[in-house]
N, C-alpha and C positions, 0 to 999 in steps of 0.2 A: 504493500500500500504506500509506504514511504517513497519507494522508487517511482511509482506512478505519479505521485504529487510532484516530485522533482522534475520528472519529464514534462509534466503539464506546465510547470512554472517556466521551464526552459523554452517551451514552445511559445508561451505568451511573450516572453522577453524578446525572442527572435522575431516574432510577428510584429511587435511594436517597433523594434529597431528597423525592420524592413519597411514599415509604413512611414516612419520618420525619414528614412533614406529616400523613398519615392517622392514624398512631399518636398524634400529639399531639392531634388532634381527638377521637379516641376517648377518650383519657385525660381531656381537658377535659370531654367529655360525661358520662363516668362520675362525675367529681367533681361536676358540676352536678346530676346526678340524685341523688347521695347527699345533697347539700345541700338539695335540694328535698323529699326523702323526710321525711314528718312523723315526729317522735319519738313513741315509744310513750307514750301518756298514762298517768300513774300514777293508779290508782283511789283516789279518796277514799272510804273506807268510809262515812263519815257521809253523803256525798252519795248513794252507792249505796243505803244504807238508806232515806233519805228518798224517793228516786225510786221504789224498790220499793214502799214503803208507799202511795204515791199511787195505785198501780194493783194493789193486793192482790187476788188471787183465789185459788182453791184451789191451782192449780199454782204460781204465783209465791210463795205462802205456804210451800209445801213446800220450794222451792228456797231461799227466804230462811232458814227455820229449819234446814235442813241445813247451811248455811254458819254460821249463828249458833251452832249446836251446837259447831263447832270453835273458836270464839273465846270463848265464855262457858260455863265449866265449873261455875259455882256450882250447888249443889243443895239448899241449905237456906234456907227463908224463914220469917220470923216474921209472923204476922197479929195485929195489936193490936186489941182490942175493949174495951168498958167492963167486960166480965166478966173480962178478963185476956188473956194471950197464948197463941196456939196456934203451936207450932213444928212445921214439916213438913219431911220429907226427900223429895226428888223423885228418882225412879229414873232412872239414866243410860240404861237399856235403852229406855225410851219417850222417845226423844230429841226427837221433834217436840213432844210434850206438855210435857216438861220445859223445853225451850228457849222454848216459847210462854209458859209461866208465868213464867219468869225475865225474859223480854222485857217482858211486861206489868207485872211488878213494878217493873222499872227505869224503865218509862214512867209509873209512878205511876197506872196505870189503876185498880187495886183500891182506892186511897185514896178513901174517901167512898162506896164502894158498900156494899151491905147483904147480910146473910144474910136473903134475902127469902122463902125457902121452908123452913119448919121443921116437922118431924114428929117428935114425941117417940119415942125408942127406934127411930128409923129413920135419918134423915139431917138434916143442916143444909146448905142450898144457898146459895152466895154468888156475888158477882161481878156483880150487877145492882142496879138501883134504879129508882125512878120519878122521879129527878131529871134535869133536862135536861142537866146536866153529863156524866152517864154517856153519854147519846146523843151529845153533842158529841165525847167521847173516842173512841167507837166509829167515828163518821164520819171522824175524823181518821186513824185507823189503817187502817180498811177492813173490808170484809165478806169473810169466808173461813171455811171449815170445816176441821177436821182429820180424818184417817182414823182409823177404829177400829184400835187396836193391842192385841190380846189374846194374841198368840202367846207371850208370856213367862210366861203362867200366873198372873199376879198376881190375887189374890182380893179380893173385897169383904169383907174382915175388918173387925171393929170398928176404927175409926181410919184406914181406907183413904181416900185422896184419889182421886176419880174425876171424869170429865168427862161431863156430860149431853149427849145428842144435841140437835141443833137442833130448833126447833119447826116448821120447814118440812117439806114432804113429803119424807121422808128414810128410804127403805127400808134403806139401808146404815148407818144410825145414825151418820152423820158427826157429830163432836163440835162443840159450840158452844164456841169457844176462850176466850170471855170469862167463862165460868162454871165452877164446880166444886162438888162436894159431898163432904162428909165423912160416912162411915158411923158412926152412933152406936149402932146396934142391937147389943145384947148377943148374942154368938155370930156376928155378921156378917150380911150381907144377900146370901148367895151365889146367890140366884135372879137377881141382876143380872150374875153372872159370864158373860163371853162377849159381852155386849151393850154394855158400856161399858168404857172404858179406865181401869184403875187405874194411876195414874202417880206415886203417892207415898203416904206414911203420916204420921200424927201421931207425933212422937217426944217431945213434951212438951205438956201442956195438954189432955188428954182431959177433965179435970174442967171446963174452960172449955167444951168442946164440949157436955158434958152440961147445963151451965147454960143454954146457948143453946137446946138442944133442948127444954128444959122451959118455955120462955116461953109465955105465952098467945098464941094466934093466932086469926085469923078463919077463916071456912069455906074460904078459898083458901090456908090454911096460911101466910099472911103475918103476922108478929108484930104484935100490937096496938101495941106500942112498938117503933119501928124499931131493929134491931140493926146498927149501922154497923161496917164495917171502918175503923177510924181510920187505919191505915197498914199496908202490907205492905212488908217490907224484907228485903234479902238478909243472911244471917248469915255467909256465907263468901265 
């Protein structure tokens, strides 16, 4: 009987030791796995922006400007020309177009571009040029189009800022993001409503718009003397 008790105690001792050993191994394994688990990488916004722009297309552009809209709330821009300044207010409702214009302004894209299409008592259209620097800037940012956004009912009144559609085969009139036009027509150009996105308006400098609209042009509506945008800058 004594021998049986001793054997039973030995079994209990070895069983407890075995359980402790297993628990210790499990604990050590869990610690090891925790140490090996990679830490969550913090996103560097500047790197993300640069990576996104390297592969800009229509879908990535929309995702980019959706996020950009949350971080950049500016909505006033000054366009400087040799005729004077044009101050514009961008509408918060048309967030992709507002964000796009603010982004391009901060990237200094518009600086050195021209009002290259001018029709008196109709529109002045800017954001392009025949300079290689403009092509280089576009190549650096990428090729993309923005969707038409007319659900807010903004009209092509005199002083409205709108975005022309791309020159490519474009039945949905997707907007060319690098360019814009300002309506100079007295009474507005409401036959354009519904086809193009009005995303802002002139709040100061319509006299400058009229001066640019009155310059002499060739048969392609390009001013005989180039009208440069010296600089576009954020006002708020």
